N, CA, C and O atoms as CSV, one atom per row, in Angstrom:
chain,resi,resn,atom,element,x,y,z
A,1,UNK,N,N,-4.263,11.330,-68.522
A,1,UNK,CA,C,-3.621,12.624,-68.435
A,1,UNK,C,C,-2.420,12.629,-69.377
A,1,UNK,O,O,-1.660,11.662,-69.418
A,2,UNK,N,N,-2.253,13.678,-70.110
A,2,UNK,CA,C,-1.138,13.822,-71.046
A,2,UNK,C,C,0.166,14.048,-70.275
A,2,UNK,O,O,0.156,14.591,-69.171
A,3,UNK,N,N,1.264,13.636,-70.856
A,3,UNK,CA,C,2.588,13.884,-70.284
A,3,UNK,C,C,2.806,15.395,-70.250
A,3,UNK,O,O,2.741,16.041,-71.296
A,4,UNK,N,N,3.067,15.981,-69.065
A,4,UNK,CA,C,3.220,17.433,-68.993
A,4,UNK,C,C,4.524,17.936,-69.618
A,4,UNK,O,O,4.681,19.141,-69.816
A,5,UNK,N,N,5.450,17.047,-69.930
A,5,UNK,CA,C,6.713,17.463,-70.525
A,5,UNK,C,C,7.771,17.845,-69.514
A,5,UNK,O,O,8.884,18.209,-69.895
A,6,UNK,N,N,7.453,17.770,-68.249
A,6,UNK,CA,C,8.428,18.070,-67.211
A,6,UNK,C,C,8.366,16.977,-66.152
A,6,UNK,O,O,7.404,16.210,-66.097
A,7,UNK,N,N,9.391,16.908,-65.314
A,7,UNK,CA,C,9.461,15.892,-64.253
A,7,UNK,C,C,10.015,16.534,-62.997
A,7,UNK,O,O,10.674,17.573,-63.050
A,8,UNK,N,N,9.742,15.908,-61.878
A,8,UNK,CA,C,10.359,16.329,-60.617
A,8,UNK,C,C,10.655,15.085,-59.793
A,8,UNK,O,O,10.009,14.050,-59.961
A,9,UNK,N,N,11.619,15.191,-58.916
A,9,UNK,CA,C,11.956,14.090,-58.010
A,9,UNK,C,C,12.729,14.645,-56.826
A,9,UNK,O,O,13.568,15.534,-56.972
A,10,UNK,N,N,12.439,14.115,-55.671
A,10,UNK,CA,C,13.259,14.406,-54.491
A,10,UNK,C,C,14.526,13.570,-54.614
A,10,UNK,O,O,14.488,12.481,-55.187
A,11,UNK,N,N,15.626,14.047,-54.099
A,11,UNK,CA,C,16.895,13.324,-54.226
A,11,UNK,C,C,16.803,11.899,-53.669
A,11,UNK,O,O,17.495,10.999,-54.144
A,12,UNK,N,N,15.948,11.699,-52.663
A,12,UNK,CA,C,15.796,10.354,-52.091
A,12,UNK,C,C,15.121,9.393,-53.075
A,12,UNK,O,O,15.202,8.177,-52.906
A,13,UNK,N,N,14.456,9.935,-54.103
A,13,UNK,CA,C,13.777,9.103,-55.099
A,13,UNK,C,C,14.700,8.681,-56.252
A,13,UNK,O,O,14.323,7.857,-57.085
A,14,UNK,N,N,15.896,9.246,-56.292
A,14,UNK,CA,C,16.844,8.903,-57.363
A,14,UNK,C,C,17.687,7.736,-56.881
A,14,UNK,O,O,18.456,7.853,-55.928
A,15,UNK,N,N,17.525,6.607,-57.562
A,15,UNK,CA,C,18.213,5.383,-57.161
A,15,UNK,C,C,19.720,5.564,-57.303
A,15,UNK,O,O,20.206,5.919,-58.377
A,16,UNK,N,N,20.460,5.321,-56.225
A,16,UNK,CA,C,21.916,5.469,-56.320
A,16,UNK,C,C,22.527,4.348,-57.149
A,16,UNK,O,O,22.016,3.229,-57.195
A,17,UNK,N,N,23.626,4.678,-57.797
A,17,UNK,CA,C,24.412,3.673,-58.510
A,17,UNK,C,C,25.727,3.500,-57.771
A,17,UNK,O,O,26.279,4.461,-57.236
A,18,UNK,N,N,26.212,2.304,-57.743
A,18,UNK,CA,C,27.464,2.015,-57.068
A,18,UNK,C,C,28.541,1.895,-58.125
A,18,UNK,O,O,28.421,1.086,-59.045
A,19,UNK,N,N,29.583,2.683,-58.006
A,19,UNK,CA,C,30.692,2.574,-58.941
A,19,UNK,C,C,31.959,2.109,-58.257
A,19,UNK,O,O,32.917,1.717,-58.923
A,20,UNK,N,N,31.975,2.148,-56.944
A,20,UNK,CA,C,33.074,1.575,-56.181
A,20,UNK,C,C,32.462,0.965,-54.934
A,20,UNK,O,O,31.586,1.563,-54.309
A,21,UNK,N,N,32.911,-0.198,-54.580
A,21,UNK,CA,C,32.333,-0.888,-53.429
A,21,UNK,C,C,33.196,-0.682,-52.191
A,21,UNK,O,O,33.717,-1.644,-51.626
A,22,UNK,N,N,33.342,0.540,-51.778
A,22,UNK,CA,C,34.135,0.887,-50.608
A,22,UNK,C,C,33.202,1.310,-49.484
A,22,UNK,O,O,32.349,2.175,-49.685
A,23,UNK,N,N,33.350,0.714,-48.300
A,23,UNK,CA,C,32.512,1.156,-47.178
A,23,UNK,C,C,32.752,2.637,-46.896
A,23,UNK,O,O,33.895,3.095,-46.883
A,24,UNK,N,N,31.685,3.372,-46.673
A,24,UNK,CA,C,31.807,4.781,-46.348
A,24,UNK,C,C,31.928,5.689,-47.557
A,24,UNK,O,O,31.994,6.908,-47.398
A,25,UNK,N,N,31.958,5.133,-48.757
A,25,UNK,CA,C,32.032,5.964,-49.956
A,25,UNK,C,C,30.726,6.731,-50.128
A,25,UNK,O,O,29.676,6.313,-49.639
A,26,UNK,N,N,30.807,7.838,-50.817
A,26,UNK,CA,C,29.613,8.634,-51.090
A,26,UNK,C,C,28.685,7.875,-52.027
A,26,UNK,O,O,29.109,7.026,-52.811
A,27,UNK,N,N,27.430,8.206,-51.920
A,27,UNK,CA,C,26.413,7.629,-52.799
A,27,UNK,C,C,26.315,8.505,-54.047
A,27,UNK,O,O,26.166,9.723,-53.949
A,28,UNK,N,N,26.399,7.889,-55.196
A,28,UNK,CA,C,26.283,8.606,-56.462
A,28,UNK,C,C,24.827,8.564,-56.901
A,28,UNK,O,O,24.263,7.488,-57.097
A,29,UNK,N,N,24.222,9.730,-57.055
A,29,UNK,CA,C,22.847,9.862,-57.531
A,29,UNK,C,C,22.924,10.350,-58.985
A,29,UNK,O,O,23.222,11.521,-59.219
A,30,UNK,N,N,22.661,9.481,-59.957
A,30,UNK,CA,C,22.804,9.842,-61.368
A,30,UNK,C,C,21.614,10.678,-61.870
A,30,UNK,O,O,20.707,10.164,-62.525
A,31,UNK,N,N,21.643,11.946,-61.553
A,31,UNK,CA,C,20.539,12.855,-61.867
A,31,UNK,C,C,20.273,12.897,-63.375
A,31,UNK,O,O,19.122,12.820,-63.804
A,32,UNK,N,N,21.327,13.017,-64.174
A,32,UNK,CA,C,21.165,13.087,-65.628
A,32,UNK,C,C,20.476,11.847,-66.161
A,32,UNK,O,O,19.553,11.948,-66.969
A,33,UNK,N,N,20.915,10.679,-65.719
A,33,UNK,CA,C,20.328,9.418,-66.166
A,33,UNK,C,C,18.878,9.315,-65.704
A,33,UNK,O,O,18.007,8.908,-66.473
A,34,UNK,N,N,18.616,9.686,-64.441
A,34,UNK,CA,C,17.262,9.591,-63.879
A,34,UNK,C,C,16.241,10.351,-64.731
A,34,UNK,O,O,15.151,9.850,-65.009
A,35,UNK,N,N,16.610,11.555,-65.136
A,35,UNK,CA,C,15.679,12.387,-65.896
A,35,UNK,C,C,15.804,12.207,-67.413
A,35,UNK,O,O,14.963,12.698,-68.167
A,36,UNK,N,N,16.842,11.510,-67.859
A,36,UNK,CA,C,17.057,11.364,-69.295
A,36,UNK,C,C,17.599,12.629,-69.935
A,36,UNK,O,O,17.345,12.887,-71.111
A,37,UNK,N,N,18.344,13.422,-69.172
A,37,UNK,CA,C,18.907,14.683,-69.678
A,37,UNK,C,C,19.979,14.374,-70.715
A,37,UNK,O,O,20.835,13.517,-70.496
A,38,UNK,N,N,19.927,15.069,-71.834
A,38,UNK,CA,C,20.881,14.858,-72.914
A,38,UNK,C,C,21.697,16.105,-73.260
A,38,UNK,O,O,22.623,16.024,-74.066
A,39,UNK,N,N,21.369,17.262,-72.662
A,39,UNK,CA,C,22.033,18.499,-73.061
A,39,UNK,C,C,23.149,18.947,-72.122
A,39,UNK,O,O,23.933,19.822,-72.488
A,40,UNK,N,N,23.244,18.370,-70.921
A,40,UNK,CA,C,24.310,18.729,-69.993
A,40,UNK,C,C,24.495,17.603,-68.986
A,40,UNK,O,O,23.600,16.785,-68.775
A,41,UNK,N,N,25.661,17.578,-68.376
A,41,UNK,CA,C,25.943,16.567,-67.368
A,41,UNK,C,C,25.609,17.073,-65.981
A,41,UNK,O,O,25.914,18.215,-65.639
A,42,UNK,N,N,24.984,16.228,-65.184
A,42,UNK,CA,C,24.689,16.584,-63.799
A,42,UNK,C,C,24.522,15.321,-62.962
A,42,UNK,O,O,23.896,14.351,-63.389
A,43,UNK,N,N,25.084,15.355,-61.784
A,43,UNK,CA,C,24.996,14.265,-60.818
A,43,UNK,C,C,24.886,14.868,-59.426
A,43,UNK,O,O,25.097,16.066,-59.240
A,44,UNK,N,N,24.561,14.043,-58.466
A,44,UNK,CA,C,24.588,14.442,-57.062
A,44,UNK,C,C,25.329,13.359,-56.290
A,44,UNK,O,O,25.303,12.184,-56.656
A,45,UNK,N,N,25.980,13.771,-55.232
A,45,UNK,CA,C,26.723,12.845,-54.386
A,45,UNK,C,C,26.340,13.124,-52.940
A,45,UNK,O,O,26.260,14.279,-52.523
A,46,UNK,N,N,26.105,12.061,-52.179
A,46,UNK,CA,C,25.733,12.197,-50.777
A,46,UNK,C,C,26.777,11.480,-49.939
A,46,UNK,O,O,26.941,10.264,-50.031
A,47,UNK,N,N,27.478,12.252,-49.122
A,47,UNK,CA,C,28.446,11.691,-48.183
A,47,UNK,C,C,27.753,11.444,-46.867
A,47,UNK,O,O,27.402,12.388,-46.160
A,48,UNK,N,N,27.552,10.188,-46.531
A,48,UNK,CA,C,26.764,9.854,-45.338
A,48,UNK,C,C,27.544,10.034,-44.039
A,48,UNK,O,O,26.943,10.181,-42.974
A,49,UNK,N,N,28.868,10.026,-44.112
A,49,UNK,CA,C,29.687,10.102,-42.898
A,49,UNK,C,C,30.594,11.317,-42.926
A,49,UNK,O,O,31.221,11.602,-43.947
A,50,UNK,N,N,30.669,12.033,-41.816
A,50,UNK,CA,C,31.637,13.122,-41.696
A,50,UNK,C,C,33.035,12.526,-41.816
A,50,UNK,O,O,33.332,11.491,-41.219
A,51,UNK,N,N,33.875,13.179,-42.581
A,51,UNK,CA,C,35.239,12.707,-42.789
A,51,UNK,C,C,35.388,11.801,-43.999
A,51,UNK,O,O,36.505,11.478,-44.403
A,52,UNK,N,N,34.265,11.391,-44.578
A,52,UNK,CA,C,34.305,10.524,-45.752
A,52,UNK,C,C,34.360,11.326,-47.040
A,52,UNK,O,O,33.942,12.483,-47.093
A,53,UNK,N,N,34.874,10.699,-48.054
A,53,UNK,CA,C,34.953,11.325,-49.368
A,53,UNK,C,C,33.547,11.507,-49.941
A,53,UNK,O,O,32.733,10.584,-49.918
A,54,UNK,N,N,33.270,12.708,-50.456
A,54,UNK,CA,C,31.979,12.934,-51.112
A,54,UNK,C,C,32.179,13.099,-52.617
A,54,UNK,O,O,31.316,12.692,-53.394
A,55,UNK,N,N,33.287,13.681,-53.042
A,55,UNK,CA,C,33.685,13.753,-54.451
A,55,UNK,C,C,35.088,13.170,-54.522
A,55,UNK,O,O,36.014,13.697,-53.906
A,56,UNK,N,N,35.246,12.099,-55.262
A,56,UNK,CA,C,36.558,11.477,-55.390
A,56,UNK,C,C,37.533,12.377,-56.126
A,56,UNK,O,O,37.154,13.085,-57.059
A,57,UNK,N,N,38.789,12.348,-55.703
A,57,UNK,CA,C,39.821,13.147,-56.361
A,57,UNK,C,C,39.957,12.699,-57.812
A,57,UNK,O,O,40.080,11.507,-58.095
A,58,UNK,N,N,39.934,13.669,-58.730
A,58,UNK,CA,C,40.012,13.355,-60.151
A,58,UNK,C,C,40.330,14.598,-60.968
A,58,UNK,O,O,40.229,15.722,-60.478
A,59,UNK,N,N,40.713,14.381,-62.213
A,59,UNK,CA,C,40.769,15.456,-63.197
A,59,UNK,C,C,39.709,15.140,-64.241
A,59,UNK,O,O,39.126,14.056,-64.222
A,60,UNK,N,N,39.461,16.043,-65.119
A,60,UNK,CA,C,38.509,15.797,-66.203
A,60,UNK,C,C,39.238,15.471,-67.505
A,60,UNK,O,O,38.708,15.655,-68.601
A,61,UNK,N,N,40.456,14.986,-67.353
A,61,UNK,CA,C,41.216,14.575,-68.539
A,61,UNK,C,C,41.679,13.127,-68.414
A,61,UNK,O,O,41.441,12.326,-69.318
A,62,UNK,N,N,42.326,12.785,-67.324
A,62,UNK,CA,C,42.947,11.466,-67.188
A,62,UNK,C,C,41.964,10.309,-67.230
A,62,UNK,O,O,42.063,9.439,-68.096
A,63,UNK,N,N,41.013,10.291,-66.298
A,63,UNK,CA,C,40.122,9.142,-66.167
A,63,UNK,C,C,38.824,9.290,-66.967
A,63,UNK,O,O,38.269,8.300,-67.443
A,64,UNK,N,N,38.350,10.508,-67.110
A,64,UNK,CA,C,37.023,10.697,-67.690
A,64,UNK,C,C,37.020,10.687,-69.212
A,64,UNK,O,O,35.999,10.376,-69.826
A,65,UNK,N,N,38.144,11.022,-69.824
A,65,UNK,CA,C,38.176,11.125,-71.274
A,65,UNK,C,C,37.458,12.365,-71.783
A,65,UNK,O,O,37.109,12.434,-72.962
A,66,UNK,N,N,37.232,13.348,-70.915
A,66,UNK,CA,C,36.559,14.593,-71.304
A,66,UNK,C,C,37.487,15.762,-71.010
A,66,UNK,O,O,38.623,15.577,-70.573
A,67,UNK,N,N,36.996,16.945,-71.251
A,67,UNK,CA,C,37.697,18.178,-70.876
A,67,UNK,C,C,36.681,19.111,-70.215
A,67,UNK,O,O,36.640,20.310,-70.491
A,68,UNK,N,N,35.859,18.524,-69.329
A,68,UNK,CA,C,34.782,19.281,-68.689
A,68,UNK,C,C,35.296,20.356,-67.747
A,68,UNK,O,O,36.299,20.187,-67.054
A,69,UNK,N,N,34.566,21.476,-67.746
A,69,UNK,CA,C,34.626,22.394,-66.628
A,69,UNK,C,C,33.488,21.946,-65.718
A,69,UNK,O,O,32.485,21.415,-66.195
A,70,UNK,N,N,33.636,22.155,-64.416
A,70,UNK,CA,C,32.606,21.673,-63.493
A,70,UNK,C,C,32.217,22.751,-62.494
A,70,UNK,O,O,33.044,23.543,-62.043
A,71,UNK,N,N,30.932,22.755,-62.165
A,71,UNK,CA,C,30.394,23.619,-61.127
A,71,UNK,C,C,29.783,22.710,-60.071
A,71,UNK,O,O,28.923,21.884,-60.375
A,72,UNK,N,N,30.231,22.867,-58.834
A,72,UNK,CA,C,29.714,22.099,-57.710
A,72,UNK,C,C,28.877,23.033,-56.836
A,72,UNK,O,O,29.195,24.211,-56.679
A,73,UNK,N,N,27.802,22.483,-56.273
A,73,UNK,CA,C,26.959,23.236,-55.351
A,73,UNK,C,C,26.703,22.369,-54.131
A,73,UNK,O,O,26.191,21.256,-54.255
A,74,UNK,N,N,27.052,22.866,-52.963
A,74,UNK,CA,C,26.808,22.131,-51.721
A,74,UNK,C,C,25.386,22.442,-51.280
A,74,UNK,O,O,25.096,23.533,-50.790
A,75,UNK,N,N,24.506,21.466,-51.462
A,75,UNK,CA,C,23.085,21.648,-51.164
A,75,UNK,C,C,22.758,21.419,-49.693
A,75,UNK,O,O,21.817,22.014,-49.166
A,76,UNK,N,N,23.530,20.562,-49.028
A,76,UNK,CA,C,23.295,20.264,-47.614
A,76,UNK,C,C,24.623,19.899,-46.972
A,76,UNK,O,O,25.513,19.355,-47.627
A,77,UNK,N,N,24.750,20.201,-45.691
A,77,UNK,CA,C,25.956,19.835,-44.959
A,77,UNK,C,C,27.093,20.810,-45.186
A,77,UNK,O,O,26.882,22.013,-45.339
A,78,UNK,N,N,28.306,20.268,-45.204
A,78,UNK,CA,C,29.523,21.084,-45.332
A,78,UNK,C,C,30.592,20.184,-45.941
A,78,UNK,O,O,30.789,19.054,-45.495
A,79,UNK,N,N,31.276,20.688,-46.955
A,79,UNK,CA,C,32.353,19.933,-47.592
A,79,UNK,C,C,33.624,20.774,-47.594
A,79,UNK,O,O,33.576,22.004,-47.594
A,80,UNK,N,N,34.749,20.090,-47.596
A,80,UNK,CA,C,36.025,20.742,-47.848
A,80,UNK,C,C,36.520,20.226,-49.180
A,80,UNK,O,O,36.821,19.041,-49.323
A,81,UNK,N,N,36.605,21.122,-50.162
A,81,UNK,CA,C,37.128,20.782,-51.474
A,81,UNK,C,C,38.630,20.987,-51.465
A,81,UNK,O,O,39.141,21.879,-50.787
A,82,UNK,N,N,39.325,20.168,-52.210
A,82,UNK,CA,C,40.735,20.388,-52.480
A,82,UNK,C,C,40.867,20.489,-53.990
A,82,UNK,O,O,40.545,19.551,-54.720
A,83,UNK,N,N,41.349,21.651,-54.453
A,83,UNK,CA,C,41.532,21.892,-55.880
A,83,UNK,C,C,43.001,22.236,-56.097
A,83,UNK,O,O,43.484,23.275,-55.648
A,84,UNK,N,N,43.697,21.347,-56.792
A,84,UNK,CA,C,45.143,21.513,-57.033
A,84,UNK,C,C,45.901,21.865,-55.753
A,84,UNK,O,O,46.761,22.745,-55.747
A,85,UNK,N,N,45.566,21.163,-54.675
A,85,UNK,CA,C,46.282,21.321,-53.417
A,85,UNK,C,C,45.759,22.419,-52.510
A,85,UNK,O,O,46.186,22.512,-51.359
A,86,UNK,N,N,44.845,23.258,-52.993
A,86,UNK,CA,C,44.284,24.323,-52.160
A,86,UNK,C,C,42.944,23.886,-51.594
A,86,UNK,O,O,42.092,23.369,-52.317
A,87,UNK,N,N,42.760,24.099,-50.278
A,87,UNK,CA,C,41.500,23.744,-49.638
A,87,UNK,C,C,40.510,24.895,-49.703
A,87,UNK,O,O,40.868,26.062,-49.545
A,88,UNK,N,N,39.255,24.532,-49.939
A,88,UNK,CA,C,38.159,25.496,-50.006
A,88,UNK,C,C,37.051,24.984,-49.092
A,88,UNK,O,O,36.493,23.913,-49.328
A,89,UNK,N,N,36.734,25.749,-48.052
A,89,UNK,CA,C,35.632,25.377,-47.175
A,89,UNK,C,C,34.325,25.731,-47.873
A,89,UNK,O,O,34.160,26.836,-48.389
A,90,UNK,N,N,33.407,24.785,-47.879
A,90,UNK,CA,C,32.165,24.966,-48.625
A,90,UNK,C,C,30.967,24.495,-47.800
A,90,UNK,O,O,30.519,23.359,-47.951
A,91,UNK,N,N,30.447,25.367,-46.926
A,91,UNK,CA,C,29.214,25.016,-46.209
A,91,UNK,C,C,28.034,25.058,-47.169
A,91,UNK,O,O,28.154,25.555,-48.288
A,92,UNK,N,N,26.904,24.542,-46.734
A,92,UNK,CA,C,25.690,24.536,-47.560
A,92,UNK,C,C,25.458,25.914,-48.158
A,92,UNK,O,O,25.577,26.935,-47.480
A,93,UNK,N,N,25.122,25.920,-49.462
A,93,UNK,CA,C,24.875,27.162,-50.167
A,93,UNK,C,C,26.071,27.660,-50.962
A,93,UNK,O,O,25.974,28.676,-51.650
A,94,UNK,N,N,27.199,26.960,-50.880
A,94,UNK,CA,C,28.427,27.390,-51.550
A,94,UNK,C,C,28.571,26.742,-52.925
A,94,UNK,O,O,28.319,25.549,-53.092
A,95,UNK,N,N,28.980,27.549,-53.906
A,95,UNK,CA,C,29.363,27.066,-55.227
A,95,UNK,C,C,30.877,26.976,-55.293
A,95,UNK,O,O,31.573,27.826,-54.738
A,96,UNK,N,N,31.397,25.950,-55.968
A,96,UNK,CA,C,32.820,25.842,-56.265
A,96,UNK,C,C,32.920,25.563,-57.756
A,96,UNK,O,O,32.416,24.552,-58.244
A,97,UNK,N,N,33.576,26.471,-58.479
A,97,UNK,CA,C,33.704,26.361,-59.933
A,97,UNK,C,C,35.137,25.981,-60.285
A,97,UNK,O,O,36.084,26.644,-59.861
A,98,UNK,N,N,35.291,24.916,-61.059
A,98,UNK,CA,C,36.615,24.449,-61.482
A,98,UNK,C,C,36.626,24.441,-63.017
A,98,UNK,O,O,36.181,23.473,-63.636
A,99,UNK,N,N,37.132,25.516,-63.628
A,99,UNK,CA,C,37.109,25.596,-65.091
A,99,UNK,C,C,38.175,24.753,-65.772
A,99,UNK,O,O,37.964,24.289,-66.893
A,100,UNK,N,N,39.300,24.547,-65.130
A,100,UNK,CA,C,40.410,23.841,-65.761
A,100,UNK,C,C,40.250,22.333,-65.702
A,100,UNK,O,O,40.211,21.773,-64.607
A,101,UNK,N,N,40.155,21.651,-66.845
A,101,UNK,CA,C,39.972,20.203,-66.833
A,101,UNK,C,C,41.150,19.437,-66.236
A,101,UNK,O,O,40.973,18.318,-65.754
A,102,UNK,N,N,42.354,20.023,-66.259
A,102,UNK,CA,C,43.530,19.360,-65.693
A,102,UNK,C,C,43.650,19.532,-64.187
A,102,UNK,O,O,44.478,18.878,-63.553
A,103,UNK,N,N,42.832,20.404,-63.607
A,103,UNK,CA,C,42.891,20.642,-62.159
A,103,UNK,C,C,42.406,19.400,-61.418
A,103,UNK,O,O,41.352,18.844,-61.726
A,104,UNK,N,N,43.198,18.977,-60.435
A,104,UNK,CA,C,42.796,17.844,-59.609
A,104,UNK,C,C,41.842,18.367,-58.547
A,104,UNK,O,O,42.160,19.313,-57.826
A,105,UNK,N,N,40.666,17.744,-58.454
A,105,UNK,CA,C,39.655,18.215,-57.508
A,105,UNK,C,C,39.013,17.037,-56.797
A,105,UNK,O,O,38.940,15.934,-57.339
A,106,UNK,N,N,38.550,17.281,-55.582
A,106,UNK,CA,C,37.843,16.295,-54.786
A,106,UNK,C,C,37.283,16.992,-53.560
A,106,UNK,O,O,37.596,18.156,-53.312
A,107,UNK,N,N,36.451,16.286,-52.784
A,107,UNK,CA,C,35.859,16.902,-51.598
A,107,UNK,C,C,35.589,15.850,-50.531
A,107,UNK,O,O,35.288,14.694,-50.825
A,108,UNK,N,N,35.707,16.289,-49.292
A,108,UNK,CA,C,35.436,15.467,-48.116
A,108,UNK,C,C,34.245,16.065,-47.381
A,108,UNK,O,O,34.146,17.284,-47.238
A,109,UNK,N,N,33.349,15.214,-46.918
A,109,UNK,CA,C,32.195,15.669,-46.136
A,109,UNK,C,C,32.654,16.038,-44.732
A,109,UNK,O,O,33.381,15.275,-44.095
A,110,UNK,N,N,32.242,17.185,-44.254
A,110,UNK,CA,C,32.554,17.608,-42.888
A,110,UNK,C,C,31.379,17.360,-41.956
A,110,UNK,O,O,31.526,17.408,-40.734
A,111,UNK,N,N,30.216,17.096,-42.531
A,111,UNK,CA,C,29.016,16.775,-41.756
A,111,UNK,C,C,28.352,15.567,-42.392
A,111,UNK,O,O,28.462,15.364,-43.601
A,112,UNK,N,N,27.655,14.755,-41.582
A,112,UNK,CA,C,26.897,13.636,-42.168
A,112,UNK,C,C,25.851,14.161,-43.157
A,112,UNK,O,O,25.313,15.256,-42.989
A,113,UNK,N,N,25.579,13.367,-44.178
A,113,UNK,CA,C,24.572,13.661,-45.197
A,113,UNK,C,C,24.903,14.902,-46.019
A,113,UNK,O,O,24.003,15.585,-46.509
A,114,UNK,N,N,26.186,15.192,-46.167
A,114,UNK,CA,C,26.596,16.297,-47.043
A,114,UNK,C,C,26.231,15.935,-48.473
A,114,UNK,O,O,26.589,14.864,-48.962
A,115,UNK,N,N,25.520,16.828,-49.135
A,115,UNK,CA,C,25.032,16.586,-50.491
A,115,UNK,C,C,25.597,17.636,-51.431
A,115,UNK,O,O,25.445,18.838,-51.212
A,116,UNK,N,N,26.260,17.152,-52.497
A,116,UNK,CA,C,26.892,18.037,-53.466
A,116,UNK,C,C,26.324,17.736,-54.852
A,116,UNK,O,O,26.303,16.585,-55.287
A,117,UNK,N,N,25.865,18.779,-55.539
A,117,UNK,CA,C,25.410,18.662,-56.919
A,117,UNK,C,C,26.569,19.054,-57.828
A,117,UNK,O,O,27.355,19.941,-57.494
A,118,UNK,N,N,26.671,18.399,-58.965
A,118,UNK,CA,C,27.746,18.683,-59.909
A,118,UNK,C,C,27.157,18.861,-61.302
A,118,UNK,O,O,26.307,18.085,-61.739
A,119,UNK,N,N,27.623,19.896,-61.988
A,119,UNK,CA,C,27.209,20.172,-63.364
A,119,UNK,C,C,28.475,20.305,-64.192
A,119,UNK,O,O,29.425,20.961,-63.765
A,120,UNK,N,N,28.505,19.689,-65.381
A,120,UNK,CA,C,29.714,19.778,-66.178
A,120,UNK,C,C,29.474,19.688,-67.662
A,120,UNK,O,O,28.444,19.192,-68.119
A,121,UNK,N,N,30.438,20.172,-68.403
A,121,UNK,CA,C,30.415,20.097,-69.853
A,121,UNK,C,C,31.696,20.672,-70.411
A,121,UNK,O,O,32.441,21.350,-69.705
A,122,UNK,N,N,31.951,20.404,-71.678
A,122,UNK,CA,C,33.139,20.907,-72.350
A,122,UNK,C,C,32.785,22.206,-73.066
A,122,UNK,O,O,31.884,22.219,-73.904
A,123,UNK,N,N,33.479,23.297,-72.750
A,123,UNK,CA,C,33.168,24.575,-73.394
A,123,UNK,C,C,33.240,24.478,-74.918
A,123,UNK,O,O,34.177,23.906,-75.475
A,124,UNK,N,N,32.228,25.050,-75.582
A,124,UNK,CA,C,32.207,25.109,-77.030
A,124,UNK,C,C,31.803,23.835,-77.738
A,124,UNK,O,O,31.837,23.774,-78.967
A,125,UNK,N,N,31.415,22.801,-76.977
A,125,UNK,CA,C,31.023,21.533,-77.579
A,125,UNK,C,C,29.637,21.123,-77.114
A,125,UNK,O,O,29.231,21.415,-75.989
A,126,UNK,N,N,28.916,20.442,-77.998
A,126,UNK,CA,C,27.650,19.848,-77.588
A,126,UNK,C,C,27.942,18.777,-76.542
A,126,UNK,O,O,28.980,18.117,-76.600
A,127,UNK,N,N,27.043,18.605,-75.600
A,127,UNK,CA,C,27.244,17.610,-74.544
A,127,UNK,C,C,27.287,16.192,-75.110
A,127,UNK,O,O,26.509,15.835,-75.994
A,128,UNK,N,N,28.200,15.406,-74.588
A,128,UNK,CA,C,28.277,13.979,-74.890
A,128,UNK,C,C,28.536,13.250,-73.580
A,128,UNK,O,O,29.298,13.729,-72.739
A,129,UNK,N,N,27.912,12.109,-73.406
A,129,UNK,CA,C,28.121,11.309,-72.200
A,129,UNK,C,C,29.582,10.870,-72.163
A,129,UNK,O,O,30.116,10.392,-73.164
A,130,UNK,N,N,30.221,11.032,-71.017
A,130,UNK,CA,C,31.635,10.668,-70.895
A,130,UNK,C,C,31.797,9.158,-70.970
A,130,UNK,O,O,30.881,8.413,-70.622
A,131,UNK,N,N,32.961,8.706,-71.425
A,131,UNK,CA,C,33.203,7.259,-71.453
A,131,UNK,C,C,33.035,6.626,-70.067
A,131,UNK,O,O,32.556,5.496,-69.963
A,132,UNK,N,N,33.420,7.337,-69.008
A,132,UNK,CA,C,33.286,6.821,-67.641
A,132,UNK,C,C,31.817,6.583,-67.304
A,132,UNK,O,O,31.475,5.546,-66.736
A,133,UNK,N,N,30.944,7.534,-67.649
A,133,UNK,CA,C,29.535,7.432,-67.276
A,133,UNK,C,C,28.750,6.521,-68.221
A,133,UNK,O,O,27.714,5.979,-67.835
A,134,UNK,N,N,29.225,6.352,-69.435
A,134,UNK,CA,C,28.501,5.580,-70.451
A,134,UNK,C,C,28.152,4.168,-69.974
A,134,UNK,O,O,27.086,3.651,-70.308
A,135,UNK,N,N,29.026,3.549,-69.207
A,135,UNK,CA,C,28.756,2.170,-68.761
A,135,UNK,C,C,27.615,2.081,-67.752
A,135,UNK,O,O,27.101,0.994,-67.486
A,136,UNK,N,N,27.214,3.238,-67.184
A,136,UNK,CA,C,26.120,3.254,-66.212
A,136,UNK,C,C,24.802,3.724,-66.825
A,136,UNK,O,O,23.758,3.664,-66.176
A,137,UNK,N,N,24.849,4.190,-68.070
A,137,UNK,CA,C,23.654,4.728,-68.720
A,137,UNK,C,C,23.276,3.822,-69.892
A,137,UNK,O,O,23.913,3.888,-70.944
A,138,UNK,N,N,22.267,2.988,-69.736
A,138,UNK,CA,C,21.909,2.049,-70.797
A,138,UNK,C,C,21.436,2.717,-72.077
A,138,UNK,O,O,21.431,2.082,-73.132
A,139,UNK,N,N,21.036,3.986,-72.012
A,139,UNK,CA,C,20.529,4.686,-73.183
A,139,UNK,C,C,21.571,5.582,-73.851
A,139,UNK,O,O,21.259,6.267,-74.825
A,140,UNK,N,N,22.811,5.586,-73.337
A,140,UNK,CA,C,23.826,6.503,-73.859
A,140,UNK,C,C,24.308,6.095,-75.251
A,140,UNK,O,O,24.751,6.949,-76.018
A,141,UNK,N,N,24.232,4.821,-75.588
A,141,UNK,CA,C,24.618,4.353,-76.913
A,141,UNK,C,C,26.066,4.294,-77.208
A,141,UNK,O,O,26.456,3.907,-78.309
């Protein structure tokens, strides 16, 4: 059978990568790496415990070496995002858009198995793998 040119996977089929060895930390599902996506950044995070961090607090300038805007989508569960000190309740089905790369953002799972998808890129630029993610992607070069 010829390669159909498309792929599909359930989130449980995407092997998690560990970037911090902290008990209770969210599981990072490297969606972009799994599919070999080169045109945009995307990941998923699964917070297994209520009260645990699902998206670590960060900016898209200090640690990442990028200037990404990010769109988060809560696919399952419920998260509380904190963006520059303001809390945003985000039950399943909620989008949270953070255009400012200097904005500090993060999220805590309010229910077990809270799953958040993240999409990001730098406006006006072709996508490039961030220096932070490059060490986890053997094909990033």
